[in-house]
N, C-alpha and C positions, 0 to 999 in steps of 0.2 A: 304747145299752142303758139302760133306765130303772133308776134306783137304788131299792133297796128302802127303805121307810120304816123308821125305827128301831123295834125291838121295844118299847122303853119309851116309852109315850105318856102324856100328861097325861090323867087320868080325872076323873070327877065324884065319886069315892068320898070319904067324909068322913075328913079327917085326924084329927079328934077321936075318931071311932069307931075308927080304926085304932090310934091310940096307946092308947086305952082298952082295946083288946083284947090288948095285949101281955101275955103270961102272967106274966112275971117282974115282981114288984113293983119291984125295983131298976132293971131296964131301962125299965119304964114311967115311973118317976120321972125317970130320966136323959133319956128321950125328951121328957118334958114340959119339962124344964129347957133342953134343946137347942132345942126349938121356941120357947120364950119368948125365948131368946137370939137366934136367927136372925130372928124377927119384928122384934125391936128393931134388930138390926144392918142388916137389909135394908129395913125399912119395907114389906115385902111380906106378903100373906096366903099361907099355905102351900097347896099342892095336892098330891094324890097323883099320882105318876108311876109307872105300872105298879102292881103289887099291893103293893109294899113300900118305895117311896122317897117321902119327904116332901121336896118341892122348893119353892124360893122364887125368884120371878122367872122369866124365860125369855129365851133368846136363840136366834137362828136360825143354823143351820149348813147346809152344803150337803146334809146328810142329813136335816134337819128340826129341829124345836124341841127344846130341852133346858133343864132348870132351870139357873139361874145358880149356885145352891148348894143342897145337899140332904144328906139323911142317910137311911140305912136303919136300921131297928130291929134291928140285928144284934148279935152278941157280938164284940167290944165295939162300941158306937156310934161311928161315925166320920163325918166330914163330907167332902164333895168340893166343890170350887169350879171353875167353868169361866169 
């Protein structure tokens, strides 16, 4: 049986536009700070994964590619690492 591809896929959407469109000034400011921090920590350029995750780097799993570290612009902003 073939495995289904992950629903969250890397897209060509603009990270800058995504962060710029965050409605809350405080969340937008936080997202810019997290983006700057993760760019410096990883040495990677960010990419959008699905409609709401900013991811850095990539690794391969049996189900497909995933970002090594990323964050959604949710309340509160949190990071995940793989």
